[in-house]
C-alpha positions as CSV (number, residue, x, y, z in Angstrom):
1,M,0.1,-0.3,-0.3
2,K,2.9,2.5,0.9
3,L,4.2,1.7,-2.6
4,L,1.0,2.9,-4.1
5,V,0.8,5.8,-2.2
6,N,4.3,6.8,-3.1
7,L,3.4,6.2,-6.4
8,L,0.7,8.2,-6.6
9,L,2.0,11.0,-4.8
10,K,4.6,11.3,-7.4
11,K,2.2,11.5,-9.7
12,N,0.4,14.3,-8.3
13,Y,-2.7,12.5,-7.3
14,L,-3.3,12.9,-3.6
15,Y,-6.5,10.7,-1.9
16,R,-7.8,11.1,1.6
17,S,-8.8,7.4,1.5
18,L,-7.8,4.2,-0.4
19,K,-10.0,1.0,0.1
20,E,-9.1,-2.3,-1.4
21,I,-12.2,-4.0,-3.6
22,D,-12.1,-7.4,-3.4
23,K,-12.0,-8.9,-7.0
24,K,-14.0,-12.0,-5.9
25,T,-17.1,-9.8,-5.3
26,L,-16.7,-8.7,-8.9
27,G,-16.9,-12.1,-10.2
28,S,-13.1,-11.8,-11.8
29,R,-10.2,-14.6,-11.0
30,K,-7.6,-12.0,-12.9
31,K,-4.6,-11.0,-11.1
32,I,-5.3,-7.6,-10.5
33,D,-5.4,-5.2,-7.7
34,I,-8.3,-2.9,-7.4
35,Y,-8.6,0.1,-4.8
36,E,-11.3,3.3,-4.7
37,G,-9.8,5.9,-3.5
38,V,-11.6,9.7,-2.4
39,D,-9.8,12.7,-3.4
40,T,-9.5,15.7,-1.7
41,N,-12.7,17.3,-3.3
42,S,-14.6,13.7,-2.6
43,Y,-14.6,12.8,-6.2
44,Y,-13.8,8.6,-6.6
45,A,-11.5,7.4,-8.1
46,A,-11.3,3.7,-9.5
47,I,-7.1,2.1,-9.2
48,F,-6.5,-0.7,-11.1
49,I,-3.1,-2.3,-10.8
50,L,-1.9,-4.4,-13.3
51,V,1.5,-6.6,-13.2
52,Q,2.0,-9.4,-16.1
53,K,4.6,-10.4,-18.5
54,S,2.9,-10.7,-21.2
55,R,1.9,-7.6,-23.8
56,F,-1.6,-5.6,-22.7
57,L,-3.8,-5.8,-25.7
58,R,-7.0,-3.9,-27.2
59,K,-9.1,-6.8,-26.1
60,N,-7.7,-6.3,-22.3
61,A,-8.8,-3.1,-22.3
62,D,-12.0,-4.1,-23.3
63,D,-12.0,-6.7,-20.4
64,L,-11.0,-4.0,-18.0
65,E,-13.9,-1.6,-18.8
66,M,-16.2,-4.6,-18.5
67,L,-14.4,-4.7,-15.0
68,L,-15.1,-1.3,-14.2
69,E,-18.8,-1.5,-15.3
70,K,-19.7,-4.3,-12.9
71,L,-17.5,-2.5,-9.8
72,K,-19.9,0.6,-10.5
73,V,-23.0,-1.5,-10.1
74,V,-21.4,-3.2,-7.1
75,Q,-20.2,-0.1,-5.3
76,D,-23.0,2.2,-6.5
77,H,-20.7,4.9,-7.4
78,N,-20.1,6.8,-10.6
79,Y,-16.0,7.3,-10.8
80,K,-14.9,10.4,-11.8
81,K,-11.3,8.9,-12.4
82,K,-10.4,5.7,-13.9
83,L,-6.4,5.2,-13.2
84,L,-4.3,2.0,-14.5
85,I,-1.0,1.6,-13.0
86,Y,0.8,-0.9,-15.2
87,Q,4.1,-2.7,-15.3
88,M,4.1,-4.6,-18.6
89,P,4.3,-4.0,-22.5
90,L,1.4,-2.1,-23.5
91,C,0.2,-2.3,-27.1
92,G,-0.2,1.2,-29.0
93,K,-4.0,0.5,-29.9
94,A,-4.7,-0.5,-26.5
95,K,-3.0,2.6,-25.1
96,E,-5.0,4.9,-27.6
97,Q,-8.4,3.3,-27.0
98,M,-8.0,3.7,-23.2
99,K,-7.1,7.4,-23.6
100,Q,-10.0,7.7,-25.1
101,D,-12.0,6.2,-22.8
102,G,-10.5,8.4,-20.5
103,W,-8.3,6.1,-18.7
104,V,-5.3,7.7,-16.8
105,L,-2.2,5.5,-17.5
106,I,0.8,5.1,-15.2
107,N,3.9,3.1,-15.8
108,A,5.0,1.8,-12.7
109,S,8.1,0.3,-14.2
110,V,9.8,3.3,-14.9
């Protein structure tokens, strides 16, 4: 958790509270960590942390978007910000699509 907070502070994202979401409540078996954060303006943010060896493709971007929709229903929030913290190669088309969908992409390997 401390590494996550330090990484977010380095990118100028400050959250009053961070709460880990159990991915089993979303019906997901993916190796992903999901957090819900509340910033200083009381806006909710969905934070996804994904570390894998293989490349993140466009179909993975669609899967993340579906996971976000499930998260909105389960938590009953409409998230103002969507952050993906990744440590893997990222496909150009997936990166383009996620930026168009309003995701903030943070490379943790840099």
